[in-house]
Structure formats: structure tokens, C-alpha cells
C-alpha positions in Angstrom: 23.7 7.2 -23.9 20.1 7.8 -23.6 17.6 6.0 -21.2 15.5 4.0 -23.5 13.9 1.5 -21.1 12.6 0.7 -17.9 13.1 -3.0 -16.3 10.6 -3.9 -13.6 11.5 -6.4 -11.3 8.5 -8.9 -9.4 10.6 -9.7 -6.0 8.2 -11.6 -3.8 5.8 -12.3 -6.8 8.9 -14.5 -8.2 8.1 -17.4 -5.4 4.7 -18.4 -6.9 4.0 -21.4 -8.6 1.0 -21.8 -10.8 -0.3 -18.5 -9.5 2.8 -16.6 -10.6 1.0 -15.4 -14.3 -1.9 -13.9 -12.7 0.2 -11.9 -10.0 2.5 -10.6 -13.2 -1.1 -9.8 -15.2 -2.4 -8.0 -12.4 1.0 -5.8 -11.7 1.0 -5.2 -15.3 -2.5 -3.7 -15.2 -1.5 -1.7 -12.3 1.5 -0.7 -13.8 -0.5 0.5 -17.0 -3.4 1.9 -15.2 -0.8 4.4 -13.0 0.9 5.2 -16.0 -2.1 5.8 -18.3 -1.2 9.7 -18.8 1.9 9.0 -20.6 0.4 7.9 -23.9 3.7 6.9 -25.6 4.8 4.0 -23.5 4.8 0.5 -24.4 4.9 -2.6 -22.6 6.3 -6.2 -22.7 5.5 -8.4 -20.1 7.6 -11.5 -19.3 8.0 -14.1 -17.0 10.8 -13.0 -15.4 10.4 -9.0 -16.2 8.1 -6.3 -17.6 9.9 -4.1 -20.2 8.5 -0.3 -20.7 9.8 1.4 -23.5 9.9 5.2 -22.4 9.5 6.3 -25.8 10.8 10.2 -24.8 8.3 10.4 -22.1 9.2 12.1 -18.9 11.5 9.9 -16.7 11.1 11.3 -13.1 7.2 11.7 -13.1 7.1 8.1 -14.5 9.6 6.8 -11.4 7.6 8.7 -8.8 4.7 6.5 -9.7 6.3 3.5 -10.4 7.3 3.9 -6.6 3.8 3.7 -5.8 2.3 0.7 -7.5 2.0 -2.5 -4.8 3.6 -5.2 -6.0 6.7 -4.0 -8.0 9.4 -4.5 -5.9 12.6 -2.8 -7.9 13.1 -1.3 -11.1 16.0 0.1 -13.4 16.7 2.1 -16.2 18.3 0.0 -19.0 20.0 0.4 -22.0 19.1 -2.8 -24.4 22.3 -3.8 -26.5 22.8 -7.0 -28.8 24.2 -9.9 -27.8 27.8 -8.4 -28.9 30.6 -8.1 -26.8 32.3 -5.5 -28.3 29.0 -3.6 -27.9 28.7 -4.2 -24.5 32.6 -3.1 -23.4 32.0 0.5 -26.1 28.4 0.8 -24.0 30.0 0.5 -20.6 32.6 2.9 -21.3 30.1 5.4 -22.3 27.8 5.3 -19.6 30.9 5.5 -17.1 31.9 8.4 -18.3 28.9 10.1 -18.3 28.6 9.3 -14.7 31.7 10.7 -13.9 32.6 8.8 -10.7 35.9 7.1 -9.6 35.3 3.5 -9.0 33.5 0.8 -10.4 32.5 -2.7 -10.6 31.2 -5.1 -13.5 28.5 -7.6 -12.4 27.1 -9.8 -15.4 24.5 -12.4 -15.8 24.0 -14.8 -18.6 21.0 -16.6 -19.2 21.3 -17.2 -22.8 24.1 -20.4 -22.4 24.4 -19.8 -26.3 26.5 -16.8 -25.9 30.2 -17.8 -26.2 31.4 -16.2 -23.0 30.5 -17.2 -19.5 29.9 -14.6 -16.6 33.5 -14.4 -15.7 34.8 -13.5 -18.8 32.2 -10.8 -19.5 33.1 -9.1 -16.7 37.1 -9.2 -17.3 36.4 -7.7 -20.9 34.4 -4.7 -19.6 36.5 -4.2 -16.8 39.9 -4.2 -18.9 38.1 -2.3 -21.7 36.7 0.6 -19.5 40.8 0.7 -17.4 41.8 0.9 -20.6 40.5 3.9 -22.2 39.6 5.9 -18.7 40.7 7.0 -15.5 38.2 4.5 -13.6 39.8 2.2 -11.1 37.8 -1.2 -9.8 36.5 -1.5 -6.4 34.7 -5.3 -5.7 33.8 -3.5 -2.2 31.9 -0.6 -2.2 32.0 0.9 -5.7 30.6 4.2 -6.8 28.8 2.6 -9.6 27.7 -1.2 -10.2 27.4 -2.0 -13.5 25.1 -4.9 -14.1 24.6 -7.0 -17.5 22.0 -9.4 -17.9 22.5 -11.2 -21.4 19.5 -12.8 -22.6 18.5 -15.0 -25.8 17.5 -11.9 -27.2 19.1 -8.8 -26.0 21.6 -7.9 -23.2 20.4 -5.5 -20.7 22.6 -2.9 -19.2 22.2 -0.8 -16.2 23.8 1.0 -13.0 21.3 1.4 -10.4 17.8 -0.5 -8.8 15.2 1.5 -7.4 13.0 -0.2 -4.8 9.3 0.2 -5.4 6.4 -0.4 -2.8 6.8 -4.4 -2.9 3.6 -6.5 -1.3 1.4 -7.7 -4.0 -0.3 -6.3 -6.5 -3.7 -4.6 -6.0 -6.8 -7.0 -6.2 -5.1 -10.2 -6.0 -6.0 -11.3 -2.5 -9.5 -9.7 -2.7 -11.4 -7.2 -0.6 -11.6 -5.7 2.6 -14.3 -2.9 4.6 -11.6 -0.9 7.0 -13.4 0.9 9.5 -11.9 4.4 9.0 -12.1 6.8 11.6 -9.8 9.8 10.6 -7.1 9.9 12.9 -3.6 9.0 12.1 -3.6 5.4 12.6 -6.5 3.8 10.2 -5.1 5.5 6.8 -1.8 4.1 7.6 -3.2 0.9 8.1 -5.6 0.9 4.6 -2.0 1.9 3.3 -0.4 -1.4 4.6 -3.8 -3.2 3.0 -3.4 -1.9 -0.1 0.3 -3.0 0.1 -0.8 -6.3 0.3 -2.5 -6.3 -3.2 -6.1 -6.1 -0.7 -8.5 -3.6 -2.2 -10.3 -1.6 0.3 -14.0 0.2 1.2 -14.3 1.9 4.3 -16.6 2.6 6.7 -16.9 5.7 8.9 -19.5 6.2 12.1 -20.6 9.5 12.4 -22.1 11.2 15.6 -23.7 14.4 14.1 -24.3 17.3 15.6 -21.4 15.8 18.4 -18.6 15.5 15.3 -18.5 18.3 12.7 -19.3 18.4 9.2 -15.7 18.5 8.7 -14.7 15.1 9.7 -16.3 13.9 5.9 -14.2 16.4 4.6 -11.2 15.1 6.6 -12.2 11.4 5.9 -12.9 12.4 2.0 -9.0 14.1 2.2 -7.7 11.1 3.3 -9.0 8.8 0.8 -7.9 10.8 -1.8 -4.2 10.8 -0.8 -4.8 6.8 -0.9 -6.3 7.3 -4.4 -2.7 7.1 -5.7 -2.7 3.3 -4.7 -6.6 2.7 -5.6 -8.3 4.7 -8.2 -11.8 4.8 -6.6 -12.8 3.6 -3.1 -16.4 3.5 -1.6 -16.8 5.3 1.6 -19.9 4.2 3.8 -21.2 6.8 6.4 -23.0 5.0 9.4 -25.2 7.9 11.1 -24.2 6.6 14.6 -25.5 9.3 16.9 -28.8 7.7 18.2 -27.4 4.1 19.1 -24.3 5.9 20.7 -26.2 8.3 22.7 -28.1 5.0 24.4 -24.9 2.9 24.8 -23.7 5.9 27.0 -27.2 6.0 28.9 -27.2 2.5 29.5 -23.4 1.7 30.0 -21.9 4.5 31.7 -18.5 5.5 31.3 -16.4 2.3 32.0 -18.0 -0.1 29.7 -19.1 2.7 26.7 -16.4 2.6 24.8 -16.0 -1.8 25.0 -20.1 -2.0 23.9 -19.7 1.0 21.1 -16.9 -0.6 19.6 -18.6 -4.0 19.4 -21.9 -2.3 17.7 -19.4 -0.8 15.2 -18.1 -4.7 14.6 -21.9 -5.8 14.3 -22.7 -2.8 11.5 -19.2 -3.1 9.7 -19.6 -7.0 9.5 -23.1 -6.9 7.5 -21.9 -4.2 5.4 -18.4 -6.3 4.6 -20.7 -9.7 3.6 -23.1 -7.1 1.8 -20.2 -5.9 -0.2 -18.4 -9.3 -0.9 -15.5 -7.9 1.4 -13.2 -10.9 3.1 -12.1 -9.5 6.4 -12.7 -6.7 8.3 -9.7 -4.1 8.9 -8.8 -1.2 11.1 -6.1 1.0 12.8 -6.0 -0.8 16.2 -2.3 -0.6 17.9 -2.1 -3.3 20.5 -2.4 -1.2 24.1 -2.5 2.4 22.5 -5.8 3.0 24.7 -8.0 1.4 26.5 -10.3 -0.7 23.7 -6.6 -2.0 22.2 -5.5 -4.4 25.0 -5.5 -8.1 24.4 -8.6 -8.7 27.1 -10.7 -6.0 25.0 -10.0 -6.6 21.6 -10.7 -10.6 22.8 -14.1 -9.1 24.2 -14.9 -6.7 21.6 -14.2 -9.2 18.6 -16.5 -12.2 19.9 -19.1 -10.3 17.9 -18.1 -11.0 14.1 -16.9 -14.3 12.5 -15.2 -12.2 9.8 -11.5 -12.0 10.5 -10.3 -9.2 11.6 -6.9 -7.6 9.8 -5.0 -5.2 12.4 -1.7 -4.5 10.1 -0.7 -2.2 13.0 -1.1 -4.3 16.1 2.7 -4.7 16.9 4.0 -1.4 15.3 4.9 1.8 17.7 3.1 5.0 17.7 6.2 7.1 16.5 6.9 4.6 13.4 3.1 4.6 12.5 3.5 8.8 12.8 6.4 8.5 10.3 4.6 6.3 7.8 1.7 8.9 8.0 3.8 11.4 6.9 5.7 9.7 4.4 2.4 8.7 2.5 0.9 12.3 2.8 -2.2 11.3 5.8 -0.6 12.9 8.7 -1.6 16.6 8.4 -4.5 15.6 6.9 -5.4 13.4 10.0 -4.2 16.1 12.9 -6.7 18.7 11.7 -8.9 19.4 14.8 -11.9 17.5 13.9 -13.0 14.6 16.5 -14.6 11.3 15.6 -17.2 9.7 17.6 -14.6 7.8 19.0 -13.0 10.7 21.1 -15.7 13.2 21.0 -17.1 12.0 24.5 -13.7 11.4 26.2 -15.1 8.7 28.9 -13.7 8.6 32.5 -12.2 5.3 33.6 -12.8 3.1 31.2 -12.1 -0.7 31.8 -9.0 -2.2 30.0 -10.6 -5.6 30.8 -14.4 -6.0 30.0 -16.1 -9.1 31.9 -18.3 -11.1 29.6 -20.6 -11.1 32.1 -21.2 -7.5 32.4 -21.3 -6.9 28.7 -24.0 -9.6 28.2 -25.7 -7.7 31.1 -25.5 -4.2 29.9 -26.8 -5.4 26.1 -29.6 -7.3 27.7 -30.9 -3.9 29.2 -31.5 -2.2 25.6 -32.8 -2.9 22.1 -29.4 -2.6 20.4 -30.2 -5.0 17.6 -33.2 -2.4 16.1 -30.8 0.6 16.5 -27.8 -1.0 14.6 -30.7 -2.1 11.7 -31.5 1.2 11.9 -28.0 2.3 11.2 -27.3 -0.1 8.7 -30.8 1.2 6.8 -29.6 4.7 6.7 -25.8 4.1 5.6 -25.0 6.6 3.2 -22.2 5.7 0.4 -20.2 7.6 -1.8 -17.3 6.9 -4.4 -13.9 8.8 -3.4 -11.8 9.6 -6.4 -9.1 12.0 -6.8 -9.8 15.4 -8.8 -13.4 14.4 -9.5 -15.4 17.4 -9.7 -18.4 16.1 -7.2 -19.0 13.1 -4.9 -21.6 10.3 -6.2 -23.5 8.9 -3.6 -25.2 5.1 -4.2 
């Protein structure tokens, strides 16, 4: 039999109450955007599933794209049949013969209570027919093929496999975050997890030329082009950070420089987030990974912002972060040998337990507010979109 349609499952979305329709509509919109190149597809959006009629489009390419849609829990290729037990039996046999396995199990669900057979009767009727007309054996514990049927009011849907999707929530349903993007391994993975939870992102990068190479910006753009598969267009805000960073190292010395620098970054990111209607800040910080990410450091650094700070990688091991980076395609870009402003100076004897009195004394020793305002006023913003021929600056 020919695979003629795909059934999409909502997973976590099915727990939503009054907002369920909004979540489903957002998911359907994102699926259509992801599959916009396949012009022959048609869609049927229901409360329980989304059905995509293939109309001879390429199954393999569609499958790979559906795996990357935030909010999509799983999907299956399904065969649509009339609610007729004889037709179900013949279709089940035909599919199993095409699969060429040895063992099977039938699992049916009857949502149409007017159908004259209960689930157990359907299972037995189909299994008996297959056993009579083939060499298949039933294995209820570890079947090579699980043949599933759902009997609905209009049609019966038959399928043999579930393909896992990305899960999470539909993109945009949770609002927007301002992500602090360095160009290392961690922050792009943090962006990916935010997108997976339905949060749209804009990104802010702190550039310190001539200490940081121009290749860093290209690297950042390439990372965002990978993430464009999840969010079609991403704004990148580039902060000219050199002058402020030089002053921080002059007044703070090496032990407190990172602490003060991160506080300034948070202040700038918060100002930008409020202008851009972002609800939260986000970054790739992981507890204890570096000196500025101890609990004491995080506490003192975060004091300067009133916005919530989301750290998707806070409790994730570095090995697992690297594995995710490889899976989503950002790792090879992140390890390009271009250092960002956080690593370029390599300060020694960095404090892991900064004291608030010492921080206050350092910040009172120079006019950081003017320098922060200067950074904000000179931010350059570009729109990153994969395969776009040239950058568009705002």
C-alpha cells in the first residue's frame, strides 16, 4: 500500500486546557512554514491530530523537516481506510507482507463508539486473518511490527511506526528572549533549547575589535544560520564593547575583571531586551564551568538586572552539551579558532567568590554608565536568514 498521509501528535500540548487551540494553531502554522517548499501538501488540523496529505511529495525530505519542528511530539505515516472490518483485515495483511518481517502485534483504539466491534474484537479479527493468510507469528511482548489502528467517526487510520519529533512547544507561543551569544559551544546549544520550548530569540554579541577578529562575526552568523531551521529569521545585535572592556581591565585588575564585565553585559542586554519586547534574558552559562559561573558569582552578576535570566544549560554536563552541539550542527562552527571578548584576555587569579563591597568600590571608581550608554547607542543590528544573499542592517 502507498503511504498517503502523515498523522502528527501533539504530546505535551494535549495537556493544555482553554489555550489548547492557540497551541495547536501555532504548531500548524510552524509545520506549514517548515514544509512550505512542498506545494502539493494539504493539511487538516483537528483537536487530536494534524493530518498532512502527501499527494506524491517526497516522504524522506518531509520526515527530516518534521523532526525539527518545536512542539511536534511524534508523527506516523498512516493509511486511511473506511470503517469496515473486512477492509481493515486486507489492508493489514498487505502492509505486513510488504514489511517482510516475522512477528507482529495488533493494537487498536476505537474512538467511534458506534462502530460495532470493540478494540479486542478488532485485534483478534485482524490477527486471525493475518495468521491464516501468511507465515507471520504473533508476539505480544516484542513484536517486530506493531500494527496500530485508530477507528474514528469518519475513517480508520492504520500505521506501523511512531517517529519522534523535537517535542517542546510551538515556536513563539511563549514570547521572546534576548540571548547572549558568545560564539563558543554552549550559547548556541542554549539557543536551541529555548527555541525547542517555544521561545523566539534575538541575540546580542559583544565584540571587542581589534582584540577579536572579524572572523568571530562570521562565525556568529553561521551559527545563527544553523538555528534558522527552527526560527526562520533571527536578529543579531552587535555591541561595540572594546572601550568599556579596556576600562574595566584598567580599574578592576585581573581578579574582578570578569565579574565587572559580565555585570556590564547584563546591563546592556537588559536595556536592549526591554527595547525589543523580550520577556527574559538567556545565555549558555553552566554552573561551575568557569569562575564567573559559580553560584556566588552568578548571584553577584545577576544583581544588576530585573529581568529573569534563563540558563537552559545550568545543570548540564559539558560532555552532554558538546554532544547536543554535534547533533544540531553547531559544534564544528563553534570550535573555529576565533576568540570572543570573554576569552581573549585570559585573566589570571579570577575570583570565584566576588564580594559585593569590592564590586561596588570598583564600579564607583569609573564612569561606567556613560560607557554603557555609548555601547547601547552604537549597537549594530542585522537580520540573519539562511541562504540570504546579503546582510540587512537596521
